[in-house]
C-alpha positions as CSV (number, residue, x, y, z in Angstrom):
1,M,-2.4,-48.2,2.1
2,I,-3.6,-47.1,5.5
3,K,-2.1,-43.7,5.0
4,D,-4.0,-43.3,1.7
5,L,-7.3,-44.4,3.3
6,L,-6.8,-42.0,6.2
7,R,-6.2,-39.2,3.8
8,R,-9.3,-40.0,1.8
9,F,-11.4,-40.1,4.9
10,T,-10.0,-36.7,6.1
11,I,-10.9,-35.1,2.8
12,L,-14.4,-36.6,2.9
13,V,-15.1,-35.3,6.4
14,A,-13.7,-31.9,5.4
15,A,-16.3,-31.7,2.7
16,I,-19.2,-31.7,5.2
17,P,-19.2,-27.8,5.6
18,I,-19.8,-27.4,1.8
19,L,-23.0,-29.4,2.2
20,L,-24.1,-27.6,5.3
21,Y,-23.6,-24.0,3.9
22,P,-25.6,-22.6,1.0
23,M,-23.5,-21.9,-2.1
24,G,-25.4,-18.7,-2.9
25,A,-27.7,-16.1,-1.4
26,E,-31.4,-16.8,-1.8
27,A,-33.4,-13.7,-2.6
28,A,-36.0,-12.6,-0.1
29,T,-37.9,-9.5,1.0
30,R,-36.8,-7.2,3.9
31,L,-37.6,-8.5,7.3
32,Q,-37.8,-5.0,8.9
33,D,-41.0,-3.0,8.4
34,T,-40.4,0.7,8.7
35,G,-43.8,2.0,7.7
36,D,-44.2,5.2,5.6
37,K,-41.5,7.2,7.4
38,L,-37.8,6.2,7.3
39,V,-35.3,7.7,9.8
40,V,-31.6,6.8,9.7
41,V,-29.0,7.7,12.3
42,I,-25.3,7.7,11.4
43,D,-22.9,7.4,14.3
44,P,-19.3,8.5,13.7
45,G,-17.4,6.3,16.2
46,H,-15.2,7.7,18.9
47,G,-14.6,11.5,19.4
48,G,-13.0,13.8,22.0
49,D,-10.3,12.1,24.0
50,N,-11.6,8.8,22.7
51,Q,-9.4,8.7,19.6
52,G,-10.0,5.2,18.5
53,T,-7.4,3.4,16.3
54,L,-4.1,5.1,16.0
55,E,-2.0,3.4,13.3
56,N,-0.1,4.5,10.3
57,N,-0.6,8.2,11.1
58,H,-4.4,7.6,11.1
59,E,-6.7,8.8,13.9
60,E,-10.0,6.9,13.8
61,K,-12.2,9.6,15.3
62,F,-11.4,11.9,12.3
63,M,-11.7,9.1,9.8
64,T,-15.1,8.1,11.0
65,M,-16.3,11.7,10.8
66,V,-15.2,12.1,7.2
67,T,-16.9,8.8,6.2
68,A,-20.1,9.5,8.2
69,Q,-20.4,13.0,6.7
70,A,-20.0,11.6,3.1
71,M,-22.6,8.9,4.0
72,Y,-25.0,11.6,5.2
73,D,-24.5,13.8,2.1
74,E,-25.2,10.9,-0.1
75,L,-28.3,9.5,1.8
76,I,-30.1,12.9,1.8
77,K,-30.2,12.7,-2.0
78,Y,-32.7,9.8,-1.7
79,D,-36.4,10.3,-1.5
80,N,-38.5,10.1,1.7
81,V,-35.7,9.6,4.2
82,E,-34.6,11.6,7.2
83,V,-30.9,11.4,8.2
84,Y,-29.2,12.4,11.4
85,L,-25.6,12.3,12.8
86,T,-25.0,11.6,16.4
87,R,-22.2,14.1,16.4
88,T,-20.9,16.7,13.9
89,E,-18.0,17.9,16.0
90,D,-15.0,16.3,17.7
91,I,-16.8,15.7,21.0
92,K,-16.9,12.7,23.4
93,M,-20.2,10.9,23.7
94,S,-21.0,7.8,25.7
95,L,-22.5,4.8,24.0
96,A,-25.7,5.3,26.0
97,E,-25.9,8.9,24.8
98,R,-25.6,7.8,21.2
99,A,-28.3,5.2,21.5
100,E,-30.5,7.7,23.4
101,F,-30.2,10.3,20.7
102,A,-31.2,7.7,18.0
103,A,-34.2,6.7,20.1
104,S,-35.2,10.3,20.5
105,V,-35.6,10.8,16.8
106,D,-37.5,7.5,16.4
107,A,-34.7,6.0,14.3
108,D,-35.4,2.9,12.3
109,F,-31.7,2.0,12.2
110,M,-28.4,3.3,13.6
111,F,-25.2,2.6,11.7
112,S,-22.0,3.0,13.8
113,I,-19.0,3.9,11.6
114,H,-15.6,2.5,12.5
115,Y,-12.2,1.5,11.2
116,N,-10.2,-1.4,12.4
117,A,-6.7,-2.6,13.5
118,S,-5.3,-5.8,15.0
119,E,-2.8,-6.4,17.8
120,N,-0.2,-8.0,15.6
121,H,-1.2,-6.2,12.4
122,E,-2.0,-9.5,10.7
123,L,-5.7,-9.0,9.9
124,F,-7.3,-7.4,6.8
125,G,-10.7,-7.1,5.4
126,S,-14.2,-5.6,6.1
127,E,-16.7,-6.9,8.6
128,V,-20.1,-6.0,10.1
129,W,-21.0,-6.7,13.8
130,V,-24.7,-7.3,14.5
131,S,-26.8,-8.2,17.5
132,S,-27.4,-11.8,18.5
133,V,-30.9,-10.9,19.6
134,S,-33.8,-11.5,17.2
135,P,-35.2,-9.9,15.1
136,Y,-32.2,-7.5,15.0
137,N,-29.8,-10.3,14.1
138,G,-31.8,-10.9,10.9
139,Y,-32.0,-7.2,10.1
140,G,-28.2,-6.9,10.6
141,L,-27.6,-9.9,8.3
142,Q,-29.7,-8.5,5.5
143,F,-28.0,-5.1,5.6
144,G,-24.5,-6.5,6.3
145,Y,-24.8,-8.6,3.1
146,E,-25.4,-5.4,1.1
147,F,-22.5,-3.5,2.6
148,L,-20.0,-6.3,2.4
149,T,-21.0,-6.9,-1.3
150,E,-20.1,-3.3,-1.9
151,A,-16.8,-3.8,0.0
152,R,-16.0,-6.9,-2.0
153,D,-16.7,-5.0,-5.3
154,M,-14.2,-2.4,-4.1
155,G,-11.5,-5.2,-3.7
156,L,-11.6,-5.8,0.0
157,L,-11.7,-9.2,1.7
158,V,-15.1,-9.9,3.3
159,R,-14.8,-11.1,6.9
160,G,-18.5,-11.7,7.4
161,V,-21.6,-10.5,9.3
162,K,-20.8,-11.6,12.8
163,T,-21.9,-11.6,16.4
164,R,-19.8,-11.4,19.5
165,L,-21.0,-12.3,23.0
166,G,-20.1,-10.9,26.4
167,D,-21.2,-11.2,30.0
168,K,-24.2,-9.0,29.3
169,G,-25.3,-10.5,26.0
170,D,-24.0,-8.6,23.0
171,Y,-20.4,-7.7,23.6
172,Y,-20.4,-4.3,21.8
173,G,-21.9,-1.5,23.9
174,I,-23.4,0.5,21.1
175,I,-25.4,-2.6,19.9
176,R,-26.4,-3.6,23.4
177,E,-27.5,0.0,24.4
178,S,-29.6,0.2,21.2
179,V,-31.3,-3.2,21.6
180,E,-32.3,-2.1,25.1
181,R,-34.2,0.7,23.5
182,N,-35.7,-1.5,20.8
183,L,-33.5,0.0,18.2
184,P,-31.7,-1.9,15.4
185,A,-28.0,-1.0,15.3
186,L,-24.8,-2.4,14.0
187,I,-21.1,-1.6,13.6
188,I,-19.4,-1.3,10.2
189,E,-15.7,-2.0,10.4
190,H,-14.6,-0.7,6.9
191,C,-11.1,-2.0,6.8
192,H,-7.9,-2.5,8.8
193,V,-5.7,0.6,8.7
194,D,-2.6,-1.2,9.9
195,N,-2.3,-3.9,7.2
196,E,-0.8,-3.2,3.8
197,M,-3.6,-5.3,2.2
198,D,-6.1,-2.6,3.3
199,T,-4.1,0.7,3.6
200,D,-4.7,1.7,-0.1
201,F,-8.4,1.9,0.7
202,C,-8.1,4.4,3.5
203,D,-5.1,6.5,2.8
204,S,-6.8,9.7,1.6
205,E,-9.9,11.8,2.3
206,A,-11.3,10.7,-1.0
207,D,-10.9,7.0,0.1
208,L,-12.8,7.7,3.3
209,K,-15.6,9.5,1.4
210,A,-15.8,6.6,-1.0
211,F,-16.6,4.3,1.9
212,G,-19.4,6.7,3.0
213,I,-20.9,6.6,-0.5
214,A,-20.8,2.8,-0.4
215,D,-22.4,2.8,3.0
216,A,-25.2,5.0,1.7
217,R,-25.8,2.8,-1.3
218,A,-26.0,-0.3,0.9
219,V,-28.6,1.5,3.1
220,A,-30.6,2.5,0.0
221,K,-30.6,-1.1,-1.2
222,Y,-31.5,-2.5,2.2
223,F,-34.5,-0.1,2.5
224,G,-35.4,-0.2,-1.2
225,L,-34.9,3.6,-1.6
226,S,-35.0,5.6,-4.8
227,S,-33.5,8.9,-5.8
228,S,-34.7,11.3,-8.4
229,K,-31.4,13.2,-8.0
230,L,-29.2,10.2,-8.6
231,G,-31.6,8.5,-11.1
232,V,-31.6,5.2,-9.2
233,D,-34.4,3.0,-7.9
234,Y,-33.8,0.1,-5.5
235,S,-37.5,-0.4,-4.6
236,G,-37.4,-3.9,-6.2
237,H,-34.1,-4.9,-4.8
238,D,-34.1,-8.4,-3.3
239,L,-32.2,-9.2,0.0
240,I,-30.6,-12.3,1.3
241,D,-32.9,-14.7,3.0
242,A,-32.7,-14.4,6.8
243,S,-34.6,-15.4,9.9
244,A,-36.3,-12.9,12.2
245,T,-37.2,-15.4,14.9
246,S,-33.9,-17.1,15.6
247,L,-30.1,-16.6,15.4
248,N,-28.9,-16.9,11.8
249,S,-26.2,-19.6,11.8
250,I,-23.9,-17.7,9.5
251,T,-23.6,-14.9,12.1
252,K,-23.1,-17.2,15.1
253,N,-20.1,-16.5,17.3
254,D,-17.6,-19.3,16.8
255,D,-15.4,-19.8,19.9
256,T,-13.8,-23.0,18.7
257,E,-10.8,-23.6,16.5
258,P,-11.1,-25.2,13.0
259,D,-11.8,-28.9,13.3
260,I,-9.5,-30.4,10.7
261,C,-6.1,-29.4,9.3
262,Q,-3.9,-32.0,7.5
263,I,-1.1,-31.7,5.0
264,S,0.9,-34.2,2.9
265,L,3.3,-34.2,0.0
266,S,1.5,-34.0,-3.4
267,S,4.0,-36.5,-4.9
268,D,7.1,-38.4,-4.2
269,E,9.0,-36.6,-7.0
270,G,10.1,-33.8,-4.7
271,Y,10.9,-30.4,-6.0
272,G,9.8,-28.9,-9.2
273,S,11.5,-26.0,-11.1
274,D,12.8,-23.1,-9.1
275,G,12.7,-25.0,-5.8
276,I,8.9,-25.4,-5.6
277,L,7.5,-28.1,-3.3
278,T,3.8,-28.8,-3.7
279,I,1.7,-30.0,-0.7
280,D,-2.0,-31.1,-0.4
281,V,-4.1,-29.3,2.2
282,A,-7.3,-30.7,3.7
283,A,-9.0,-28.6,6.3
284,A,-12.5,-27.8,7.7
285,D,-14.4,-25.8,10.3
286,F,-17.8,-27.2,10.9
287,D,-19.2,-23.9,12.3
288,T,-17.8,-21.1,10.1
289,P,-15.8,-20.8,6.8
290,L,-12.0,-20.8,6.8
291,M,-10.7,-17.4,6.1
292,Y,-6.9,-17.2,6.2
293,Y,-3.9,-19.5,6.1
294,S,-0.2,-19.3,6.9
295,Y,2.6,-21.7,7.0
296,S,6.0,-22.3,8.6
297,L,9.1,-24.0,7.1
298,D,11.0,-24.1,10.3
299,G,8.7,-26.3,12.4
300,G,6.5,-23.5,13.7
301,V,9.2,-21.0,14.9
302,T,8.2,-18.4,12.3
303,F,5.1,-18.2,10.0
304,C,4.6,-16.3,6.8
305,E,2.1,-13.5,6.6
306,R,-1.5,-14.5,6.3
307,E,-3.1,-15.3,2.9
308,V,-6.7,-15.5,1.9
309,W,-8.1,-19.0,2.1
310,P,-8.9,-20.3,-1.4
311,G,-12.6,-20.1,-2.3
312,C,-13.5,-18.2,0.9
313,D,-16.9,-16.5,0.8
314,A,-18.0,-15.4,4.2
315,L,-21.3,-14.2,2.8
316,T,-22.4,-17.7,1.9
317,G,-20.1,-19.8,4.2
318,A,-18.4,-21.5,1.2
319,Y,-14.6,-22.3,1.0
320,S,-12.4,-24.9,-0.5
321,D,-11.8,-27.8,1.9
322,T,-8.9,-29.2,-0.2
323,F,-6.4,-27.5,-2.4
324,Q,-2.7,-27.7,-3.4
325,L,-0.2,-25.2,-2.2
326,D,3.2,-24.4,-3.8
327,L,6.0,-23.7,-1.3
328,E,9.3,-22.1,-2.3
329,V,11.9,-23.7,-0.2
330,P,15.4,-22.1,0.3
331,A,18.4,-23.9,-1.1
332,N,20.0,-26.6,1.0
333,V,17.2,-26.6,3.5
334,T,15.2,-29.6,4.8
335,P,11.7,-28.0,5.4
336,E,9.7,-28.8,8.5
337,I,6.3,-27.6,7.4
338,I,3.4,-26.7,9.6
339,F,0.2,-25.3,8.0
340,R,-2.2,-23.0,9.9
341,A,-5.9,-22.6,9.2
342,Y,-7.9,-19.6,10.6
343,N,-11.6,-19.0,10.8
344,P,-13.3,-15.5,10.7
345,Y,-13.0,-15.2,14.5
346,D,-9.2,-15.5,14.1
347,L,-9.0,-18.9,15.9
348,Y,-6.6,-21.3,14.3
349,T,-5.6,-24.9,14.1
350,D,-2.1,-26.2,13.2
351,S,-1.6,-29.1,10.9
352,N,0.6,-32.2,11.4
353,L,4.4,-31.6,11.1
354,L,5.5,-32.5,7.6
355,T,9.2,-33.0,7.0
356,G,9.9,-32.5,3.3
357,P,12.9,-33.6,1.3
358,E,16.1,-31.5,1.5
359,R,16.4,-29.1,-1.4
360,V,20.0,-29.6,-2.5
361,V,21.4,-27.0,-4.8
362,E,24.9,-27.7,-6.1
363,E,27.1,-24.6,-6.4
364,T,29.3,-23.9,-9.4
365,H,33.0,-24.0,-8.6
366,G,36.3,-23.7,-10.5
367,S,38.7,-26.5,-11.2
368,G,40.1,-28.3,-8.3
369,P,40.8,-31.8,-6.8
370,D,37.1,-32.5,-6.2
371,N,36.2,-32.2,-9.9
372,R,36.5,-35.9,-10.6
373,D,33.1,-36.6,-12.2
374,G,33.8,-34.8,-15.5
375,A,31.1,-32.2,-14.8
376,G,33.6,-29.4,-14.5
377,P,36.9,-28.6,-16.1
378,A,39.6,-31.2,-15.9
379,S,42.6,-30.6,-13.6
380,G,44.8,-27.9,-15.1
381,E,42.1,-26.9,-17.7
382,T,41.5,-23.2,-17.8
383,A,38.1,-21.5,-17.5
384,A,38.5,-20.1,-21.0
385,A,39.2,-23.5,-22.4
386,S,36.2,-25.2,-20.6
387,G,33.8,-22.4,-21.6
388,E,32.8,-21.9,-18.0
389,K,33.4,-19.0,-15.7
390,E,35.5,-19.8,-12.7
391,Y,34.5,-18.5,-9.3
392,P,36.7,-18.5,-6.2
393,G,35.7,-20.7,-3.3
394,T,35.6,-24.3,-2.3
395,T,32.9,-26.7,-1.0
396,T,34.3,-26.2,2.5
397,F,33.9,-23.1,4.7
398,R,37.6,-22.4,4.5
399,P,38.2,-19.0,2.8
400,A,39.7,-19.3,-0.6
401,V,41.2,-16.9,-3.1
402,S,41.1,-17.0,-6.9
403,E,44.2,-17.8,-9.0
404,S,44.1,-14.2,-10.3
405,V,44.3,-12.9,-6.8
406,E,47.1,-15.3,-6.0
407,E,49.0,-14.2,-9.1
408,E,48.6,-10.6,-8.1
409,Q,49.9,-11.4,-4.7
410,E,52.9,-13.3,-6.1
411,V,53.7,-10.3,-8.4
412,S,53.4,-7.9,-5.6
413,L,55.7,-10.0,-3.4
414,L,58.3,-10.4,-6.1
415,S,58.3,-6.6,-6.8
416,F,58.7,-6.0,-3.1
417,L,61.7,-8.4,-2.9
418,K,63.3,-6.7,-5.9
419,L,62.9,-3.3,-4.3
420,C,64.4,-4.6,-1.1
421,L,67.4,-6.0,-3.0
422,A,67.9,-2.8,-4.8
423,F,67.8,-0.9,-1.6
424,V,70.4,-3.2,0.0
425,V,72.7,-2.9,-3.0
426,L,72.4,0.9,-3.0
427,L,73.0,0.9,0.8
428,F,76.1,-1.3,0.3
429,I,77.5,1.0,-2.4
430,T,76.8,4.0,-0.3
431,V,78.6,2.5,2.7
432,F,81.5,1.3,0.5
433,V,82.1,4.7,-1.1
434,S,81.8,6.4,2.3
435,Q,84.4,4.1,3.8
436,C,86.7,4.7,0.8
437,I,86.5,8.4,1.2
438,S,87.0,8.2,4.9
439,Y,90.1,5.9,4.4
440,Q,91.6,8.4,1.9
441,K,91.1,11.2,4.4
442,R,92.8,9.3,7.2
443,R,95.8,8.5,5.0
444,K,96.1,12.1,4.1
445,R,96.0,13.2,7.7
446,R,98.7,10.6,8.6
447,R,101.0,11.9,5.9
448,Q,100.6,15.4,7.1
449,R,101.4,14.4,10.7
450,R,104.5,12.5,9.6
451,N,105.7,15.5,7.7
452,E,105.1,17.7,10.7
453,F,106.9,15.3,13.1
454,G,109.7,14.8,10.7
455,D,110.3,18.5,10.4
456,R,110.4,18.8,14.2
457,R,112.9,15.9,14.5
458,N,115.4,17.7,12.2
459,Q,115.3,21.0,14.1
460,I,118.6,21.9,16.0
461,K,118.0,22.7,19.7
């Protein structure tokens, strides 16, 4: 009774984030006023000896250049917009130099192009890093929503529009240097090149160019651009509602682990078909949505690869706070289950340890002394008669051989013994014949000697 009440209370508390976060994006106008002239700067990240991410035969500084050039080629097709690149060659530029260049052309926005990787190659998905300073935080949220919507339509996981803080304010230098020059800037991390969930999106030049076109389309939607060449008009496009005077909560840096993570067995019936054990999951993070989960069947020694949290929508903050999960447990194992919940900042909380019932799988064996329950062939009954195939082996770890192998061994031994017997008989006959011949030769020589001696005895001296 107490356990059931505690479980209900946990689920109720876990539902709080659903009430705190909006379930959809509210339409609004653009916070940023650009006037009559629009200037966009595209910054291909890294360059020169700053190679960026090096994973799966990728080199980020070249990837960003391909994407940035495609973004440039697409954006210049829109009306009334000037577009610049911070670099067009493989050269090294400091973050301050990039921001200074953007400021020198009176840029309305600088978009820094990047690709991602994680230390343990566990992460996947797209994200946008924006300033924590107002009004740039609101600008970044409105654009980030547009780009991540494009990324989600491509099939990528959306990791959110996020801020990260450091000792000097914004953690990322390109954002910090731009804000110091009153310039909106953000970082687009298109995908993780080191995780198989994302690699199909960045494996070719065509893939990298597709990202650039998606970037340009997001910029066009954010600024409400139109293009006579492309035949599109986004002048009436509505953006997500955001604040220009305070930090938008959905972008807030979350430096705490998820608040709740509990698991229990869904029923007392144990395993279903194919060794499936179903558990109930109740989890919540009161600051950000839950993004991934993983689980362990060996008490936390090893965990499976991360999976997307059910109902996760980092653009609205929505996620499922309770769900059921089917676990496939190996045969003859007593699972010790730990479930792990991750938020968008890759902090996690482990659940309680849940010891499930042992999954016992009876092996099929041939006839033997242990078959006393009538399930298998009776003693002395052949496999053909019982209609079941016999397999060698016993319920112990003692090696066993099948009857057919034993018969083959007996036949081989009998043949060997017969061969040995035949060899012994042949050897005996050979020795016997040899002795007879030798005996006859000795008798003949003795007769010859007697004859010779006898002749000599009869001679007269």
